[in-house]
Backbone of each chain as ProteinMPNN parsed JSONL, in Angstrom:
{"seq_chain_A": "NAGVTQTPKFQVLKTGQSMTLQCAQDMNHNSMYWYRQDPGMGLRLIYYSASEGTTDKGEVPNGYNVSRLNKREFSLRLESAAPSQTSVYFCASSEWVGGAANEKLFFGSGTQLSVL", "coords_chain_A": {"N_chain_A": [[-1.682, 29.588, 50.459], [-0.59, 31.297, 52.779], [1.561, 32.617, 54.215], [2.767, 35.329, 55.913], [0.522, 36.732, 58.055], [-1.208, 39.595, 58.963], [-3.248, 41.357, 61.27], [-5.236, 44.113, 62.484], [-5.803, 45.51, 59.147], [-6.168, 48.207, 58.949], [-6.419, 50.826, 61.385], [-7.821, 53.138, 63.618], [-7.075, 55.062, 66.368], [-7.75, 56.708, 69.492], [-5.792, 59.026, 71.377], [-4.223, 57.525, 74.11], [-5.742, 55.206, 74.105], [-5.678, 51.592, 73.975], [-4.32, 48.853, 72.092], [-3.914, 45.75, 70.295], [-1.806, 44.431, 67.855], [-1.999, 41.765, 65.668], [-0.101, 38.977, 64.551], [0.654, 36.272, 62.454], [2.411, 33.422, 61.27], [2.807, 30.882, 58.8], [4.937, 29.366, 58.059], [6.607, 27.955, 59.604], [8.716, 29.317, 60.767], [11.448, 30.287, 62.889], [12.172, 32.853, 63.789], [10.722, 36.051, 64.445], [9.488, 39.364, 63.776], [8.777, 42.823, 64.504], [8.264, 45.763, 62.732], [8.27, 49.31, 62.16], [7.222, 51.757, 59.8], [7.875, 54.903, 58.687], [7.072, 57.96, 56.926], [9.466, 58.71, 54.433], [11.405, 57.342, 55.698], [13.233, 54.333, 56.419], [12.542, 50.926, 57.333], [12.101, 50.475, 60.753], [13.207, 48.634, 63.493], [11.164, 47.356, 66.006], [10.621, 45.355, 68.012], [11.92, 42.042, 68.36], [11.809, 38.461, 67.987], [13.806, 35.887, 68.443], [13.401, 33.217, 68.733], [10.836, 30.908, 69.777], [9.566, 31.855, 72.892], [11.451, 33.766, 73.475], [12.156, 37.268, 73.512], [13.318, 40.401, 72.253], [14.486, 43.794, 72.487], [14.327, 46.189, 69.839], [15.331, 48.884, 67.738], [13.503, 50.941, 68.352], [11.785, 50.575, 70.825], [10.214, 51.802, 72.799], [7.106, 52.36, 74.351], [5.831, 50.172, 73.438], [4.853, 46.707, 73.732], [5.52, 43.197, 73.475], [4.422, 39.864, 72.629], [5.374, 36.573, 72.311], [3.45, 34.254, 71.467], [3.332, 31.618, 70.643], [5.045, 29.398, 68.399], [4.041, 30.245, 65.977], [2.782, 32.74, 66.316], [3.055, 36.249, 66.949], [2.587, 39.002, 68.769], [1.951, 42.543, 68.922], [1.692, 45.109, 71.225], [0.159, 48.175, 71.994], [0.057, 50.025, 74.75], [-0.823, 52.529, 75.662], [-1.773, 54.526, 73.432], [-0.066, 56.961, 71.417], [0.106, 60.006, 69.471], [2.586, 60.004, 68.15], [2.946, 57.404, 67.508], [1.607, 56.907, 65.241], [1.763, 55.272, 62.241], [2.955, 52.9, 59.774], [2.8, 49.523, 60.325], [4.748, 46.627, 60.181], [4.868, 43.16, 60.244], [7.214, 40.497, 60.318], [8.86, 37.448, 59.338], [11.486, 34.995, 59.645], [13.833, 32.442, 58.652], [16.754, 30.61, 59.114], [17.592, 28.192, 57.981], [20.129, 26.198, 56.848], [21.925, 28.221, 56.979], [23.251, 31.655, 56.93], [23.145, 32.578, 54.313], [20.789, 31.751, 53.286], [18.856, 33.029, 54.652], [16.121, 35.179, 54.793], [13.84, 37.905, 55.101], [10.343, 37.556, 55.402], [7.504, 39.368, 54.773], [4.483, 40.622, 56.295], [1.379, 42.144, 55.179], [1.067, 44.612, 56.273], [-0.052, 47.097, 58.681], [-1.953, 49.904, 58.85], [-1.821, 52.427, 61.063], [-3.438, 54.985, 62.782], [-3.176, 57.497, 65.166], [-5.092, 59.634, 66.94]], "CA_chain_A": [[-0.296, 29.91, 50.763], [-0.796, 32.567, 53.452], [2.8, 33.3, 54.553], [2.671, 36.117, 57.134], [-0.785, 37.381, 58.084], [-1.349, 40.622, 59.993], [-4.551, 41.986, 61.451], [-6.063, 44.512, 61.339], [-5.11, 46.238, 58.076], [-6.289, 49.629, 59.269], [-6.953, 51.084, 62.719], [-7.74, 54.509, 64.115], [-7.18, 55.09, 67.825], [-7.617, 57.989, 70.173], [-4.669, 59.067, 72.313], [-4.477, 56.858, 75.38], [-6.359, 53.9, 73.923], [-4.74, 50.493, 73.792], [-4.7, 47.861, 71.085], [-2.932, 44.717, 69.975], [-1.677, 44.008, 66.471], [-1.764, 40.33, 65.626], [0.701, 38.483, 63.43], [0.834, 34.827, 62.441], [3.093, 32.911, 60.07], [2.571, 29.452, 58.638], [6.118, 28.823, 57.392], [7.388, 27.275, 60.639], [9.935, 30.079, 61.016], [11.789, 30.509, 64.296], [12.323, 34.263, 64.141], [9.663, 36.97, 64.031], [9.903, 40.758, 63.968], [7.86, 43.928, 64.261], [8.89, 46.982, 62.232], [7.414, 50.419, 61.789], [7.724, 52.506, 58.664], [7.387, 56.274, 58.67], [7.37, 58.61, 55.646], [10.84, 59.118, 54.2], [12.338, 56.543, 56.486], [13.161, 52.895, 56.178], [11.898, 50.127, 58.367], [12.809, 50.488, 62.032], [12.855, 47.456, 64.272], [10.571, 47.656, 67.302], [10.976, 44.188, 68.822], [12.024, 40.813, 67.608], [11.819, 37.215, 68.747], [14.683, 34.971, 67.707], [12.795, 31.89, 68.8], [9.707, 30.838, 70.697], [9.941, 32.03, 74.289], [12.4, 34.862, 73.668], [11.897, 38.526, 72.815], [14.372, 41.401, 72.488], [14.188, 45.128, 71.985], [14.988, 46.668, 68.639], [15.775, 50.278, 67.763], [12.487, 51.88, 68.843], [10.833, 49.762, 71.578], [9.453, 52.526, 73.821], [5.668, 52.49, 74.119], [5.326, 48.907, 72.889], [5.181, 45.42, 74.331], [5.268, 42.098, 72.548], [4.237, 38.522, 73.176], [5.53, 35.461, 71.365], [2.444, 33.36, 72.037], [3.769, 30.277, 70.265], [5.972, 29.556, 67.276], [3.355, 30.877, 64.85], [2.169, 34.042, 66.558], [3.869, 37.277, 67.601], [1.7, 40.16, 68.82], [2.513, 43.835, 69.328], [0.672, 45.831, 71.981], [0.317, 49.564, 72.372], [-0.699, 50.13, 76.0], [-1.436, 53.855, 75.722], [-1.336, 55.037, 72.139], [0.286, 58.375, 71.294], [0.168, 60.407, 68.049], [3.896, 59.643, 67.585], [2.898, 56.006, 67.079], [0.988, 56.837, 63.914], [2.784, 54.669, 61.374], [2.587, 51.625, 59.169], [3.496, 48.474, 61.065], [4.949, 45.387, 59.436], [5.377, 41.97, 60.9], [8.03, 39.697, 59.406], [9.438, 36.235, 59.918], [12.633, 34.49, 58.894], [14.409, 31.168, 59.066], [18.037, 30.462, 58.452], [17.969, 26.806, 57.702], [21.186, 26.183, 55.85], [22.87, 29.299, 57.186], [22.885, 33.044, 56.678], [22.924, 32.829, 52.892], [19.413, 31.408, 52.93], [17.907, 33.729, 55.501], [15.555, 36.429, 54.311], [12.61, 38.25, 55.794], [9.058, 37.509, 54.718], [6.725, 40.405, 55.424], [3.044, 40.721, 56.188], [0.9, 43.212, 54.293], [1.116, 45.889, 56.964], [-1.198, 47.691, 59.398], [-1.897, 51.366, 58.871], [-2.369, 52.867, 62.344], [-3.485, 56.424, 63.026], [-3.523, 57.841, 66.544], [-5.558, 61.03, 66.904]], "C_chain_A": [[-0.222, 31.264, 51.463], [0.509, 33.292, 53.744], [2.688, 33.98, 55.902], [1.37, 36.917, 57.069], [-0.859, 38.352, 59.248], [-2.785, 41.076, 60.064], [-4.476, 43.009, 62.572], [-5.214, 45.182, 60.258], [-5.125, 47.739, 58.336], [-6.848, 49.774, 60.684], [-6.779, 52.554, 63.032], [-7.964, 54.46, 65.622], [-7.188, 56.526, 68.318], [-6.419, 57.906, 71.119], [-5.074, 58.421, 73.635], [-5.139, 55.493, 75.253], [-5.275, 52.833, 73.75], [-5.243, 49.582, 72.677], [-3.567, 46.881, 70.865], [-2.972, 44.413, 68.494], [-1.279, 42.531, 66.47], [-0.948, 39.963, 64.395], [0.838, 36.977, 63.56], [1.532, 34.419, 61.15], [2.927, 31.386, 60.033], [3.754, 28.766, 57.958], [7.052, 28.103, 58.365], [8.725, 27.988, 60.92], [10.171, 30.25, 62.515], [11.721, 31.98, 64.685], [11.173, 35.105, 63.611], [10.009, 38.379, 64.488], [8.691, 41.679, 63.838], [8.669, 45.16, 63.863], [7.812, 48.066, 62.117], [8.072, 51.194, 60.658], [7.053, 53.866, 58.629], [7.819, 56.944, 57.377], [8.825, 59.046, 55.549], [11.873, 58.322, 54.961], [12.194, 55.08, 56.115], [12.398, 52.205, 57.288], [12.739, 50.165, 59.638], [12.277, 49.372, 62.914], [12.343, 47.856, 65.649], [10.984, 46.575, 68.311], [11.18, 43.009, 67.881], [12.058, 39.63, 68.567], [12.624, 36.204, 67.948], [14.127, 33.549, 67.706], [11.642, 31.939, 69.788], [10.206, 30.97, 72.129], [10.925, 33.143, 74.541], [11.939, 36.098, 72.917], [13.001, 39.502, 73.181], [13.97, 42.725, 71.879], [14.966, 45.414, 70.714], [15.419, 48.112, 68.82], [14.814, 51.21, 68.493], [11.432, 51.164, 69.681], [9.903, 50.526, 72.517], [7.997, 52.686, 73.427], [5.023, 51.221, 73.592], [5.687, 47.741, 73.804], [4.861, 44.33, 73.325], [5.056, 40.804, 73.318], [4.463, 37.52, 72.068], [4.684, 34.328, 71.936], [2.794, 31.894, 71.794], [4.667, 30.462, 69.05], [5.343, 30.349, 66.141], [3.062, 32.353, 65.077], [3.058, 34.988, 67.374], [3.044, 38.556, 67.597], [2.438, 41.384, 69.343], [1.425, 44.632, 70.02], [1.095, 47.271, 72.238], [-0.545, 49.767, 73.609], [-1.454, 51.45, 76.104], [-0.964, 54.619, 74.487], [-1.087, 56.543, 72.175], [0.347, 58.73, 69.818], [1.497, 60.039, 67.386], [3.952, 58.19, 67.121], [2.083, 55.813, 65.803], [2.037, 56.379, 62.913], [2.162, 53.488, 60.636], [3.45, 50.554, 59.83], [3.562, 47.206, 60.218], [5.471, 44.307, 60.365], [6.181, 41.184, 59.873], [8.504, 38.443, 60.121], [10.614, 35.788, 59.064], [13.101, 33.172, 59.479], [15.729, 31.025, 58.381], [18.515, 29.021, 58.434], [19.008, 26.809, 56.599], [22.116, 27.368, 55.95], [22.4, 30.65, 56.715], [22.544, 33.306, 55.222], [21.491, 32.547, 52.482], [18.395, 32.209, 53.724], [17.412, 34.993, 54.816], [14.251, 36.647, 55.046], [11.412, 38.117, 54.872], [8.125, 38.437, 55.491], [5.227, 40.166, 55.285], [2.669, 41.942, 55.36], [0.805, 44.559, 54.985], [-0.183, 46.283, 57.637], [-0.989, 49.191, 59.414], [-2.586, 51.836, 60.148], [-2.31, 54.389, 62.436], [-3.93, 56.656, 64.459], [-3.853, 59.333, 66.584], [-5.405, 61.719, 68.25]], "O_chain_A": [[0.155, 32.263, 50.851], [0.57, 34.504, 53.538], [2.533, 33.313, 56.925], [1.152, 37.686, 56.133], [-0.602, 37.976, 60.391], [-3.466, 41.171, 59.043], [-3.728, 42.807, 63.529], [-4.017, 45.393, 60.457], [-4.186, 48.447, 57.974], [-7.649, 48.952, 61.13], [-5.736, 53.146, 62.754], [-8.942, 53.876, 66.089], [-6.696, 57.435, 67.65], [-6.081, 56.826, 71.602], [-6.123, 58.729, 74.2], [-5.103, 54.701, 76.195], [-4.125, 53.13, 73.426], [-6.434, 49.55, 72.366], [-2.414, 47.149, 71.204], [-4.04, 44.166, 67.933], [-0.357, 42.113, 67.17], [-1.094, 40.568, 63.334], [1.105, 36.462, 64.646], [1.285, 34.984, 60.084], [2.909, 30.708, 61.06], [3.594, 27.708, 57.35], [8.151, 27.692, 57.994], [9.723, 27.353, 61.262], [9.23, 30.346, 63.302], [11.268, 32.319, 65.779], [10.705, 34.91, 62.489], [10.733, 38.565, 65.465], [7.716, 41.359, 63.158], [9.618, 45.551, 64.544], [6.621, 47.778, 61.996], [9.296, 51.279, 60.564], [5.829, 53.972, 58.553], [8.824, 56.55, 56.785], [9.356, 59.674, 56.465], [13.071, 58.594, 54.879], [11.177, 54.651, 55.572], [11.699, 52.841, 58.077], [13.945, 49.917, 59.602], [11.069, 49.189, 63.062], [13.002, 48.603, 66.373], [11.615, 46.864, 69.328], [10.677, 42.991, 66.758], [12.297, 39.771, 69.766], [12.179, 35.724, 66.906], [14.367, 32.779, 66.776], [11.497, 32.901, 70.543], [11.147, 30.287, 72.535], [11.221, 33.452, 75.696], [11.396, 35.997, 71.817], [13.556, 39.444, 74.279], [13.226, 42.786, 70.9], [16.094, 44.957, 70.531], [15.822, 48.52, 69.909], [15.237, 52.148, 69.168], [10.268, 51.143, 69.281], [8.909, 49.971, 72.985], [7.687, 53.096, 72.308], [3.821, 51.187, 73.329], [6.673, 47.779, 74.539], [4.034, 44.516, 72.433], [5.447, 40.665, 74.476], [3.833, 37.593, 71.013], [5.141, 33.549, 72.774], [2.57, 31.041, 72.653], [5.011, 31.594, 68.711], [6.047, 31.054, 65.418], [3.088, 33.139, 64.13], [3.71, 34.59, 68.338], [2.82, 39.14, 66.537], [3.406, 41.28, 70.096], [0.344, 44.815, 69.462], [2.225, 47.547, 72.642], [-1.77, 49.688, 73.519], [-2.589, 51.487, 76.578], [0.085, 55.262, 74.49], [-1.785, 57.294, 72.857], [0.611, 57.861, 68.988], [1.53, 59.786, 66.182], [4.886, 57.789, 66.427], [1.893, 54.687, 65.343], [3.076, 57.02, 62.754], [1.003, 53.133, 60.851], [4.674, 50.671, 59.884], [2.573, 46.777, 59.625], [6.389, 44.522, 61.157], [5.86, 41.205, 58.685], [8.542, 38.386, 61.35], [10.721, 36.163, 57.896], [12.812, 32.832, 60.626], [15.835, 31.287, 57.183], [19.64, 28.688, 58.805], [18.779, 27.371, 55.528], [23.005, 27.528, 55.114], [21.303, 30.791, 56.173], [21.726, 34.179, 54.93], [21.024, 33.041, 51.456], [17.192, 32.081, 53.494], [18.21, 35.786, 54.316], [13.635, 35.706, 55.548], [11.46, 38.515, 53.708], [7.974, 38.312, 56.706], [4.76, 39.59, 54.302], [3.538, 42.681, 54.896], [0.491, 45.558, 54.338], [-1.267, 45.866, 57.23], [0.016, 49.689, 59.921], [-3.796, 51.667, 60.301], [-1.267, 55.0, 62.199], [-4.925, 56.092, 64.915], [-3.005, 60.179, 66.3], [-5.75, 62.893, 68.385]]}, "seq_chain_B": "ILNVEQSPQSLHVQEGDSTNFTCSFPSSNFYALHWYRWETAKSPEALFVMTLNGDEKKKGRISATLNTKEGYSYLYIKGSQPEDSATYLCAFRTNAGKSTFGDGTTLTVKP", "coords_chain_B": {"N_chain_B": [[22.884, 52.238, 67.804], [22.941, 51.168, 64.514], [24.437, 52.506, 61.563], [23.065, 52.655, 58.539], [23.209, 53.565, 55.31], [21.641, 54.751, 52.382], [21.993, 55.681, 48.988], [21.205, 57.217, 45.821], [18.518, 59.1, 47.434], [16.253, 59.214, 45.861], [15.44, 58.462, 42.446], [15.052, 59.164, 39.057], [14.562, 57.763, 35.986], [14.795, 57.108, 32.44], [12.971, 54.716, 30.515], [14.844, 51.915, 29.597], [17.273, 52.966, 30.369], [20.261, 52.265, 32.23], [20.962, 51.801, 35.678], [22.239, 52.511, 38.993], [22.516, 52.019, 42.529], [23.554, 52.758, 45.919], [24.454, 51.135, 48.97], [25.567, 51.755, 52.149], [27.301, 50.509, 54.972], [28.196, 49.507, 58.378], [31.538, 48.314, 58.722], [32.254, 46.447, 60.547], [31.394, 43.528, 62.538], [29.916, 42.216, 60.587], [27.391, 40.213, 59.125], [25.424, 39.567, 57.235], [24.102, 40.991, 54.204], [21.196, 42.304, 52.986], [19.074, 42.792, 50.165], [16.031, 44.334, 49.338], [13.021, 44.604, 47.503], [10.469, 46.955, 47.161], [7.363, 47.469, 46.278], [4.832, 49.919, 45.677], [2.063, 49.888, 47.841], [2.399, 47.249, 48.429], [4.146, 44.543, 50.156], [7.559, 44.476, 51.325], [9.841, 42.551, 49.358], [12.265, 39.978, 49.248], [15.261, 40.37, 47.428], [18.062, 39.779, 47.189], [20.389, 37.939, 49.203], [23.383, 38.491, 50.718], [26.519, 37.355, 51.696], [29.292, 37.031, 51.668], [32.442, 38.679, 51.292], [33.003, 40.252, 48.229], [30.988, 38.921, 46.993], [28.75, 38.413, 44.29], [25.581, 38.816, 42.987], [22.854, 37.853, 40.883], [19.782, 38.484, 39.272], [17.918, 38.122, 36.679], [17.684, 41.206, 35.12], [18.746, 42.546, 37.199], [21.391, 43.083, 39.439], [23.827, 42.628, 42.077], [26.549, 43.723, 44.118], [29.08, 43.161, 46.649], [31.061, 44.582, 49.167], [32.579, 43.929, 51.948], [34.714, 44.764, 53.431], [35.138, 47.469, 53.04], [32.61, 48.307, 53.473], [30.243, 48.528, 51.726], [27.594, 48.102, 49.309], [26.498, 47.6, 46.0], [23.654, 48.03, 43.94], [22.558, 47.119, 40.802], [20.657, 47.95, 37.929], [19.946, 46.883, 34.811], [19.007, 48.268, 31.716], [16.454, 49.578, 32.489], [12.989, 49.086, 33.237], [9.518, 50.148, 33.249], [8.172, 48.553, 35.131], [10.114, 48.122, 37.005], [9.989, 50.154, 38.749], [10.044, 51.095, 42.036], [10.693, 51.019, 45.586], [13.904, 50.43, 46.767], [15.36, 48.611, 49.219], [18.059, 48.229, 51.483], [19.396, 46.001, 53.933], [21.267, 45.6, 56.815], [22.652, 42.961, 58.476], [23.533, 41.802, 61.643], [25.422, 39.394, 63.592], [23.971, 39.162, 65.852], [21.37, 38.894, 65.276], [19.684, 40.931, 64.5], [18.268, 43.012, 61.97], [19.138, 45.948, 60.375], [17.681, 48.488, 58.598], [18.273, 50.533, 55.686], [17.146, 53.806, 54.527], [16.168, 53.546, 52.014], [16.079, 53.597, 48.375], [14.187, 55.243, 46.067], [13.029, 54.346, 43.022], [11.97, 55.572, 39.931], [10.788, 54.745, 36.834], [10.406, 56.051, 33.761], [8.191, 55.651, 31.013]], "CA_chain_B": [[22.126, 52.182, 66.565], [23.827, 51.025, 63.366], [24.177, 53.485, 60.518], [22.975, 52.084, 57.204], [22.829, 54.679, 54.451], [21.413, 54.453, 50.969], [21.99, 56.843, 48.115], [20.5, 58.434, 46.225], [17.222, 58.885, 48.081], [15.312, 58.922, 44.787], [16.069, 58.411, 41.133], [14.111, 59.122, 37.951], [15.29, 57.407, 34.768], [13.97, 56.753, 31.282], [12.963, 53.296, 30.148], [16.025, 51.521, 28.845], [18.506, 53.404, 31.043], [20.81, 51.445, 33.298], [21.126, 52.621, 36.865], [22.779, 51.806, 40.154], [22.479, 52.743, 43.786], [24.552, 52.346, 46.91], [24.135, 50.919, 50.378], [26.768, 51.792, 52.995], [27.01, 49.904, 56.27], [29.412, 49.351, 59.189], [32.404, 47.237, 58.237], [32.496, 45.489, 61.629], [30.265, 42.667, 62.939], [29.101, 41.907, 59.42], [26.874, 38.852, 59.023], [24.782, 39.452, 55.923], [23.507, 42.194, 53.631], [20.016, 41.93, 52.215], [18.391, 43.77, 49.328], [14.603, 44.089, 49.195], [12.281, 45.439, 46.547], [9.21, 47.286, 47.809], [6.45, 48.155, 45.382], [3.775, 50.676, 46.34], [0.886, 49.146, 48.302], [2.738, 45.847, 48.682], [5.137, 44.34, 51.211], [8.912, 44.259, 50.786], [10.185, 41.187, 48.965], [13.706, 39.81, 49.189], [15.936, 40.222, 46.135], [19.338, 39.087, 47.364], [21.051, 37.833, 50.495], [24.805, 38.443, 50.392], [27.213, 37.056, 52.936], [30.749, 36.969, 51.549], [33.107, 39.776, 50.603], [33.197, 39.939, 46.821], [29.78, 38.291, 46.453], [27.973, 39.032, 43.221], [24.332, 38.09, 42.786], [22.142, 38.347, 39.71], [18.442, 37.969, 39.022], [17.442, 38.818, 35.477], [18.422, 42.436, 34.792], [19.192, 43.157, 38.454], [22.549, 42.429, 40.05], [24.343, 43.316, 43.259], [27.908, 43.375, 44.544], [29.276, 43.363, 48.075], [32.409, 44.801, 49.688], [32.405, 43.997, 53.403], [35.883, 45.412, 54.061], [34.914, 48.914, 53.018], [31.253, 48.538, 53.946], [29.248, 49.017, 50.772], [27.013, 47.193, 48.325], [25.866, 48.293, 44.884], [22.587, 47.344, 43.208], [22.535, 47.589, 39.411], [19.542, 47.53, 37.081], [20.318, 47.076, 33.404], [17.842, 48.437, 30.853], [15.3, 49.735, 33.383], [11.629, 49.027, 32.708], [8.561, 50.77, 34.19], [7.841, 47.638, 36.231], [11.189, 48.17, 38.01], [9.705, 51.261, 39.667], [9.831, 50.584, 43.391], [11.729, 51.428, 46.538], [14.862, 49.343, 46.994], [15.88, 48.712, 50.578], [19.088, 47.296, 51.921], [19.35, 45.716, 55.365], [22.529, 45.085, 57.34], [22.352, 42.026, 59.549], [24.654, 41.39, 62.48], [25.257, 38.036, 64.102], [23.058, 39.219, 67.002], [20.026, 38.546, 64.818], [18.887, 42.083, 64.104], [18.519, 43.62, 60.661], [18.928, 47.394, 60.336], [17.386, 48.898, 57.23], [18.475, 51.885, 55.2], [15.9, 54.505, 54.229], [15.692, 53.136, 50.695], [16.184, 54.407, 47.161], [12.956, 55.114, 45.294], [13.296, 54.408, 41.585], [10.839, 55.777, 39.023], [11.202, 54.545, 35.457], [9.412, 56.661, 32.874], [8.116, 54.978, 29.71]], "C_chain_B": [[23.103, 52.159, 65.389], [23.424, 52.003, 62.281], [24.228, 52.804, 59.167], [22.422, 53.168, 56.292], [22.674, 54.233, 53.008], [21.415, 55.752, 50.168], [21.869, 56.396, 46.661], [19.18, 58.093, 46.915], [16.158, 58.552, 47.033], [16.014, 59.09, 43.448], [14.97, 58.322, 40.078], [14.914, 58.83, 36.681], [14.289, 57.112, 33.661], [14.048, 55.245, 31.058], [14.174, 52.996, 29.275], [17.34, 51.961, 29.463], [18.966, 52.328, 32.017], [21.105, 52.35, 34.495], [21.75, 51.81, 37.992], [22.62, 52.668, 41.388], [23.327, 52.029, 44.832], [23.94, 52.134, 48.275], [25.445, 50.895, 51.144], [26.418, 51.291, 54.383], [28.311, 49.786, 57.062], [30.242, 48.169, 58.689], [32.74, 46.221, 59.328], [31.218, 44.715, 61.954], [29.344, 42.32, 61.772], [28.672, 40.446, 59.463], [26.243, 38.64, 57.657], [24.256, 40.821, 55.491], [22.368, 41.747, 52.729], [19.581, 43.094, 51.339], [16.933, 43.34, 49.182], [14.041, 45.067, 48.163], [10.899, 45.676, 47.141], [8.372, 48.113, 46.857], [5.349, 48.832, 46.193], [2.588, 49.767, 46.639], [1.141, 47.643, 48.462], [3.725, 45.768, 49.835], [6.509, 44.172, 50.58], [9.128, 42.783, 50.462], [11.692, 41.081, 48.782], [14.193, 39.648, 47.754], [17.181, 39.35, 46.299], [19.701, 39.022, 48.845], [22.531, 37.62, 50.198], [25.588, 38.297, 51.686], [28.727, 37.149, 52.843], [31.301, 38.18, 50.82], [33.371, 39.372, 49.154], [32.01, 39.247, 46.177], [29.219, 39.108, 45.295], [26.748, 38.167, 43.012], [23.624, 38.687, 41.582], [20.794, 37.67, 39.611], [17.882, 38.748, 37.847], [18.308, 40.018, 35.168], [19.001, 43.115, 36.035], [20.368, 42.369, 39.02], [23.032, 43.263, 41.226], [25.745, 42.823, 43.558], [28.072, 43.745, 46.01], [30.749, 43.547, 48.397], [32.282, 44.983, 51.201], [33.555, 44.728, 54.074], [35.716, 46.918, 54.108], [33.471, 49.279, 53.342], [30.319, 49.147, 52.917], [28.79, 47.885, 49.867], [26.369, 48.044, 47.243], [24.762, 47.403, 44.317], [22.52, 47.964, 41.823], [21.259, 47.095, 38.73], [19.91, 47.885, 35.651], [19.062, 47.232, 32.563], [16.546, 48.555, 31.629], [13.982, 49.714, 32.628], [10.674, 49.661, 33.705], [8.209, 49.856, 35.367], [8.957, 47.533, 37.276], [10.959, 49.294, 39.018], [9.304, 50.705, 41.021], [10.83, 51.273, 44.308], [12.601, 50.225, 46.824], [15.532, 49.58, 48.343], [17.061, 47.769, 50.751], [18.976, 47.145, 53.443], [20.654, 45.055, 55.777], [22.21, 44.203, 58.533], [23.618, 41.684, 60.314], [24.415, 39.975, 62.969], [24.416, 38.004, 65.368], [21.614, 38.973, 66.584], [19.173, 39.711, 64.373], [19.272, 42.542, 62.702], [18.192, 45.102, 60.745], [18.785, 47.821, 58.888], [17.88, 50.307, 56.947], [17.127, 52.514, 54.879], [15.372, 54.218, 52.821], [16.038, 54.113, 49.585], [14.924, 54.162, 46.355], [13.252, 55.358, 43.825], [11.998, 54.587, 40.82], [11.366, 55.655, 37.606], [10.094, 55.057, 34.545], [9.413, 55.969, 31.521], [8.579, 55.894, 28.577]], "O_chain_B": [[23.979, 53.017, 65.28], [22.244, 52.298, 62.092], [25.298, 52.418, 58.697], [21.299, 53.634, 56.481], [23.467, 53.448, 52.488], [20.906, 56.78, 50.615], [22.363, 55.329, 46.295], [18.781, 56.929, 46.969], [15.278, 57.725, 47.27], [17.038, 59.765, 43.338], [14.061, 57.5, 40.192], [15.84, 59.568, 36.345], [13.102, 56.897, 33.909], [15.048, 54.597, 31.368], [14.482, 53.733, 28.338], [18.397, 51.418, 29.141], [18.155, 51.576, 32.559], [21.456, 53.518, 34.331], [21.784, 50.58, 37.947], [22.591, 53.896, 41.305], [23.749, 50.885, 44.661], [23.03, 52.853, 48.688], [26.337, 50.107, 50.83], [25.355, 51.614, 54.912], [29.398, 49.941, 56.505], [29.694, 47.145, 58.282], [33.434, 45.24, 59.065], [30.11, 45.178, 61.686], [28.138, 42.152, 61.952], [29.461, 39.558, 59.786], [26.507, 37.634, 56.999], [23.999, 41.692, 56.322], [22.548, 40.925, 51.83], [19.708, 44.254, 51.733], [16.628, 42.172, 48.941], [14.527, 46.185, 47.991], [10.231, 44.737, 47.573], [8.627, 49.299, 46.65], [4.984, 48.362, 47.27], [2.166, 48.978, 45.793], [0.201, 46.862, 48.612], [4.097, 46.785, 50.421], [6.613, 43.769, 49.421], [8.67, 41.894, 51.179], [12.322, 41.982, 48.228], [13.619, 38.894, 46.968], [17.331, 38.324, 45.636], [19.371, 39.913, 49.627], [22.895, 36.671, 49.503], [25.353, 39.023, 52.652], [29.387, 37.333, 53.866], [30.71, 38.656, 49.85], [33.895, 38.291, 48.886], [32.004, 39.007, 44.97], [29.217, 40.339, 45.327], [26.848, 36.947, 42.876], [23.769, 39.874, 41.289], [20.661, 36.466, 39.829], [17.429, 39.884, 37.994], [19.517, 39.887, 34.974], [19.669, 44.143, 35.929], [20.338, 41.139, 39.071], [22.696, 44.44, 41.357], [26.09, 41.671, 43.293], [27.303, 44.54, 46.55], [31.589, 42.764, 47.956], [31.921, 46.06, 51.675], [33.392, 45.259, 55.172], [36.097, 47.568, 55.081], [33.152, 50.461, 53.472], [29.673, 50.16, 53.184], [29.471, 46.876, 49.682], [25.768, 49.079, 47.529], [24.915, 46.184, 44.224], [22.434, 49.184, 41.682], [20.838, 45.957, 38.934], [20.153, 49.048, 35.328], [18.142, 46.422, 32.674], [15.638, 47.74, 31.459], [13.87, 50.251, 31.527], [10.981, 49.711, 34.896], [7.974, 50.337, 36.476], [8.761, 46.917, 38.324], [11.659, 49.376, 40.028], [8.345, 49.942, 41.136], [11.701, 52.016, 43.855], [12.102, 49.132, 47.091], [16.176, 50.604, 48.571], [17.062, 46.653, 50.23], [18.518, 48.051, 54.139], [21.09, 44.078, 55.168], [21.573, 44.645, 59.489], [24.639, 41.324, 59.728], [23.332, 39.42, 62.783], [24.168, 36.928, 65.91], [20.731, 38.858, 67.434], [18.048, 39.511, 63.914], [20.434, 42.472, 62.301], [17.087, 45.473, 61.142], [19.652, 47.551, 58.057], [17.909, 51.163, 57.832], [16.091, 51.852, 54.946], [14.254, 54.606, 52.484], [16.26, 55.299, 49.825], [14.617, 53.025, 45.997], [13.674, 56.447, 43.437], [11.037, 53.847, 41.032], [12.284, 56.375, 37.215], [8.975, 54.546, 34.567], [10.469, 55.723, 30.939], [8.58, 55.487, 27.415]]}, "name": "protein", "num_of_chains": 2, "seq": "NAGVTQTPKFQVLKTGQSMTLQCAQDMNHNSMYWYRQDPGMGLRLIYYSASEGTTDKGEVPNGYNVSRLNKREFSLRLESAAPSQTSVYFCASSEWVGGAANEKLFFGSGTQLSVLILNVEQSPQSLHVQEGDSTNFTCSFPSSNFYALHWYRWETAKSPEALFVMTLNGDEKKKGRISATLNTKEGYSYLYIKGSQPEDSATYLCAFRTNAGKSTFGDGTTLTVKP"}
């Protein structure tokens, strides 16, 4: 019963390097999200995908790109990492079958990223 | 950017105490209000999804109320236990599909 799977769990990058965070969900959800969490702050939305084939910017999209590869997978790419992108990244998915009252986010276990 | 505020930022209580915290959100474009529980070294897990003004939800010793007209929700924990120690997040969802999270209230329950 995997739910939402993120890889890698930990990553250290040098400034300017690029990397892709992978996320996959096996719950057949339409919507997927990428959040970042910084100390003392809540989760801030980077990008989201309401359905396969669509992506939209969240609160803090600068420096990131995303790809909704198929219904299961939603990747987050840092093209040129900066120290300000040091954070914990969470992928999430949701489905609102039956309406808003049934919709809730299911989160992956997070990726701890450090940019030196 | 939507303003979702939670208070207090942190709370320390003794085992057996009852406690409550607040989530404030915009009163316009309301679609749903979510509460999540986030234990250290784990991922956030959904507690409640609230959609209607006046909603009250309950799960064991934890309950929540919703006032969409004035833009707030309360989370109550009755008879706190050490295992209730966690950060409690609220998220305001608009009909555009985005959820904006508050910064959370971190609860520590001392035995």
